[in-house]
N, C-alpha and C positions, 0 to 999 in steps of 0.2 A: 378658845370656850368662848361660847355669847357669857354675856352677866347677865345676872336672872333678871336685873331692871335694866334696860341698857337708854340710855340718855334719851330723850326725844330727839327724833332727827325727821326731814322731813328731802326729799333729792326734789329738783329743780329739772327738768330733762326738755329737750327739745327738738319738734318736727325736724331741725337741721342747723346747720351751725349759724350762727349771727343773727340768730330770731331775738337776741334779749336777756338770754338768761342769766348771762354776768350781772348786765345792771339789774336784775331784780332779787336776783342773790345777794346783790353791796345794798337795796333798799330794804332789803327782809330785815337784813342784817341791824341795819340803822333802829328803821323799825320798832325790832324787839328791844336792842340795847337800850331803845330810850324808854321804854318799857318796863328795863329792871333787870331782864333777862342776861347772862351771862353767853351771849349767842358766843359760836365760831361759825364760820365759813369752812368750805371745804369741798373739792376737787380732785379727783382719784388720781384722775390723767388728765394734763393739756397740753396741747402743741401750740407751739406759739415761738416766736422769736421777739418777745416784747416781756421783758425779766424784771425783779426786781430783786433788789439786794437786803438779804437780813442775816443775824450774827452767824449762821450756821451754813448761811446758802442760798443758793437763790432759787425761789420758785414766779409762779406768772405774775404779770406785773394786774390781772386780775383780782388774783386773790390778794393780794397786797392792798389794794382796795377797797377788798369788803373786809379787811381784818380794819383796814382804815373803819371801817364804816361802823363795824362793827364795840368801836371802841380801843381796841387794843391793839399789842404789836403783831404782826406779825411771825409766821413762823412757818419753816421747811414742812411741818407735819400737815397743812393747810393746804399744799401740790406736792403730795409725794413723787411721783414720776410726771415730770417733765420732759418732752421730746421739742428740742430747739433743731425745725427743719435747717438741715446746711445743701440739700439738692431737691431736684423732684422727687426721689426714692430712696432717701439716706436722711436720718434724723442724728442730733447726739442726746444720748440719753444721762438725763440729770435725776440722781435716784436719792431722795432727800436731801434734796440739795447740793450733789456730789456729783458732780458727772461719773460715769459708771460704762461708758461703751459708745456702741454707737447702734444704730437697731436701722437698716435697708427696709424697705417696704416689704420686702418679700419674705421676711421675717416678723410676720404683724403677727403670727402664733406666740412668737417669746413674749410676746405683753402679757399675757396671762402670769408667764414668770411673776410678774410684781405685785400678784395679788398680795402675797402672806406682807407686802413693808408695809403695803398698802392700806389694810385689813390692820396694821402696826401704827400706824400712825394715827387712821380715824381711831382707834381704839386710847389712842394719849389720849388726840383732840378731845373724845368725851371726856375724860377725867375731870371733874368741877365745871363739867358745860350745864348748863339748866336743855340749852338745844345747839343744837349742829343744822346749819341751812348745804346739801349735796348739790353740788352744781355739775351735772352732765357734759360731755360732751359730744360734738354733731347729732344723731340721731339715732334714737333703739332699734330704728328699723335698717339697719343696715344689717340684714341679716346675716349673710356672707361672713362680718364679721364678730356672731356671737360666741362664737366655741372659748373664743378665749379674753373675750370681753371681759373689760377692770372699769371702763370709762362707764357705761350706764344701767343697763340692769344685770350687767354679772356682779357689779358692786354692790345692788342692790339687795340681788337677792340672798349673795354673799355674806352681807352684814347686816341681811333684814331691814329695810329699811324701803316704807313705803314713801311711790314719786308720785307728782301732780303732772304734768304732760303742758310744753306751751307751746305754741303755736304763734306765726306770723302774720296777718291778715295785710301789713303795708305790702308783702307780695306778691300775694295772690293765692288762691288756691289751698287758702288756711282751711275748710274744712277735708276735701281731699285729704292734705297731707294729714289731722287727727287721724279723720277715719279710717285711713291709708296705713297709719300704722297699729288701731287698735287690731286691724287685718291680717297684717303680716307677721303679728306676735306668735307666739304659741302660750297657750292656756295660763302658764305660769310664770311668763316674762307679763303678761297684760294683766295677772290678778296684782304685780305689784303696782302696776297704775293705778292712782285710787279717785282721780282728780283731773280735769281740764281748767286751764286761763287760754285767755286770747288775748296778743298784746300787741301794740304801735298801732289801735283803731284813730283812723282820724273823719272826726265829721259827727252824725248822731247815732250814740251808743246803740238807739235803742230799734236801731234800721238793720240789725244784728239778730233781735230774735229769733225771727223764726230761725236762722243760723244756728244758734245756742241749743232751738230745740233740736234739730235735726240728729247734729253731733249727737248730743244725749242719747238721745232713742238709739241712734248705731251702733254706740259703743256704751254705753251703759254706763259711763262717766259724769259724774254732775260738773258742774260749770263751777269753777270760782272766782269766776268777773272776766270782765270785758275791760282792755287796762289802755285808754287811749292816748296818743302819741305823746310822750315829751317830750320836748323840743330844749329843757337845758341838760339830756344828755351831752349834749353836743361839749357842756363844757366839764365832764372827766374824760378821765385816762381811758383812752379807747385802747380795747387789746386786740382787735382783730386789725390787718393790711385795710381788708376792704374798708375800713375808717379811716383810710389817707385821704381819700375823698373827700372829706368835709374842711376843703383849704380856706384862707378866710381872705377872700380876695376882697380891697379898699383899692380900686384905682384912681391915683392921686396921692394917697398919704405920704410921706416923707422920707420912707424906706423902705424899697423892695426888698424882700429877702426869699431870694431861688432855691427848691433844694430838687434835685434830682434823684427820683426816685427809682432806687436799686432792686433787685429780684431779692437778697439778700438784708432788705432793711431791719435792723432790728432797733428797741427800745424808740422808735417813732413818737413816741411820749414824751420826747426829748420836746418836741415841737411844739405841744397844747398848749403853751401859755402866750407864743406869740400871735396865737389867733383871737387872743383877748387883748392883743396891742391898739391902742384907737390909730398907730401914727404908722404901723406896719402891714404893708400889702404883701400877703404871704401868697407862694405862686408853687405849688407841687410839680415837676416836669415829669410827666410820663413817654413810657417810649416814645419813637418815631417824632419827638417834636424839639424842637431848637431851646435851649437854655434864652431866654429874653438877655437883649445886651443893656436893658440899663435899670440891670439890681447891681442894688451897693454893696451887698451881700450873699452868699452862693454858700450854704451849708449842707457840706457830705453828713450826714449821720450817722450813724451805726450801725454795722455789716455782720452778721454773721458767719460771711461767707467773702475775705476781702477780697482773696484771689479772684472767683469768680465773677464779684462786684466789679475788680477794677478791670477786667475784661470785658463784662457788660458797657462800662463805661466810655469805653473804649470807639465799642462795636457803635456805640448811638453817637456818637464824637462828640460827644459832653469835655470830652477833656479839652479840645481844641477851646471850644468854651468858653470851660474853666481859665486856659492860660490865655485867651484873649480878655477877657473878663479881667483878668487881673492885672496884664499889661495897659488897662484903660484905666486904673487904679483902685478898682474893686476891691473890696475885702474875703476873706476866706476863713471859713471856721469846718474843723474837721472832728465831727466827734468819733470817738473809738476807731471803729473801723477807720469809717472817714477820715481820722487824725492819720492810721497805719497810710494809706493810699496816696497822704501829700508830699511824704516824704519819696526819697532818692527808689528806694526798694522794699519788697518785700515777701520774704523769704516763709517757707510753708516746708523744713524740709525732710519730717514727719506725719504731713498729713494728715491734720490736725484737723482741720476746714474740711476737707477733700482730697482728689489727689497729688502727692508732691510736689513741690515746682516755687516757682521763683517770678518774681516780674518788675516791670521798674515801674515806682509809683510815677507821680506828676513831676515830682522837682520842687516844688514850691516850699517847700523845707528841706532844711539841710539836714536829715533825720535818715536812719535805717531801720526796719526794721524786722526781727527773725520773732515764729510763734515761738512755741516753748511749752510743755503738758500741764508746767502747773497752772490754774488760774486762777485769777483774783479776782475774788468776790469780797466787796467790803464797803457798808458804809461810813463818810468821812466828816468831818467840817474844810470848809475851803475856804483860802481867803485870795480877792483878786486883788493880782503883784501889782498894777497899775494903783488904783484906787485903794488899795487897804478893804474896802467890800466883802463882808464876810460872809457865808452860806453856807448852803449842807448840799451835798451829793452822795455820788456811789458811782462804785467800778464792778464794771461784771466785763472781763475781759481773758484772750490770749496772750501773752507774749512780751517785748517790750521794744523801745522805740530808743535812741540814743542819737545824739549826734549834737554837735554845735550848737543848731537852735535850741537843742534843748535847754542853754543853759540862761533861755532868754524866754525862761516859759512865764506862762498867762496865769496859771495859779499858784496858790504852797498851801500842802498839806500837809499836816504837822511839823511847819517852819520848812518844809522839804518842799522843791520846783517839781512843781506839775504841769506834763506839757510839751510845749516846745511854740516857738513864735519867729518869725521871722525877722530878716534883717532891716527891713522895711517898715515892718509893725502892721503892715497887712492881710497876713497870712496866720494865723493860729489853729492849735491842734492840742486836744487833752481824750484822755480815756476818763474823764467824768462825764458820766451821766446827771441829768438835774441838776447843771448850773445856771439854766434859763430858767428852773419853775419859783428858783428864788428870787423876789421883786427888789434886794436890792442888786444880785448880783445881774441880773439881766437888764437893771435901769443904767448899771456904772456901764455893760459893756455895745448897750443899744446908742448910749448918750457918748462914748467914744467914737463911734462907727459915722454918728451923724455930724458929729461936730461942738453938738448942743444938746441941752438939757431938753427930752421929749416928752411933751404930755403922760403920764402918767395912766397907765389902765388899770383894772381893776386887782386886789389882791387876789394872788391866781390860790394860794392855798386856802385864803376864803371863800372865792368863787366857789371852788369844792366843797368845803365843807356845808356851805348855801345850796348845793346843788344834792346834794347827800340829804339835806335836810329835804328838801323839796319833794324828792324822791319816794321817802320811807312816806310822807304827808300825801303824795299820788295816789302810792299803792295801798294806801288806809282805806282813803274810798273808793278807790274802783275796783278791791279784792275782796271778798270772805276770809279777811283774818281770823276772824274765830274757829271758823271753819279749818282751814287751814293748820291752826293748832292741834286740833283734836286730832286731823290724820297727822301729824307731826308726833303727836301722843300716844296715838295706836300702837305705836314698837312698842312704848310701854305695856299697854292692857294685853297684845299679843301674847307677849311670855310672862307676863306677871302671875 
């Protein structure tokens, strides 16, 4: 039953994916938290392989960043449904932090079955909060999916949460996307959207005044403002794989780090700290391109579909490039699924990440891996074995890896060895995510590869905090925050 005086809440919808909803919610969370409000982020349904560990399970990485922006601990209720794509037609279902089966694209109507759990999580999150900011997913204009929608206006109507609609002017066609969304919605859905905003404007905002007038006249929605382009967004962990295009080329830098980008790449924000290192030239290599032969380090990042990505790695010829890189004296680091690929074999007898099967790995580590149903999701304190440097990390993975090279583990967790290292010391693998986000751990690792101490880059965690603070100030300057708050509070007055 709805509360008599429900917690103020606002839903941030977008005209499409990757229009900046996640960062807008993060910025608003920081802004209102700094005003002294107990603000909570919420996303009913997320589809992403970029996940974060919490004490009770995993959620989307964006919601973990939003919780950080709100200055609170991340919780599974902030993202009760997480769909982790395993192929073009199917995803693993993570329900309130725990794996709950699989969902094929043909079963999209099943998503509506999750609505009671979504509302349960939302109600718990509202308890004791002053404000909840809800992020939509994709676009509410996908009317073919509306019947069982829980991610956008289906949730907004079920929970009685008013919404604002955000359009991304940088991608073009923003007037059409906003007016078109208004046109295709039915009257009840359209009534849930009370205002709009424009995001990622470059140049003189006054040049878009006529555009604002056109949208307001066509939709009847008032404008909450035009948000200019925010360059510091590059310092914040990205949720969408499209953001992998934001590499950090520094030709002539001390270390060239090369990353082959595979279809099932997961937890790719592991790479973000490297983008801020002044002596790192980070090269992200896409399909059809060879791995550069002058790399000092090749990183195989996490994967949600290890066997499928291993097959793609071979199809691209990157296995040959990596083996040649190692023969030339280069270093290799495998993270999670990338770690599994470095061993002699990967077995998935139960078909946990796709069809059951097995495949030989690259053979650079003397280990073997078998996937099993028990999923490890935890935050840990970690020590770099070679230097004794300590830091924080987390694990999200299926299966276990074992073999002689695990006796030369690069890290210690709770005093126990974690990961594996080759006899020559140039190939390492770990199930740990986030080790490169720890400044001391990252410095120790990179200096070992370079053979000398490298010039220190910015404090990564401090740079994330500074970017969140700057984002909050940016939104305060360019959005009508009081109108936004009034809109969120209209949920209270509507049922009081």
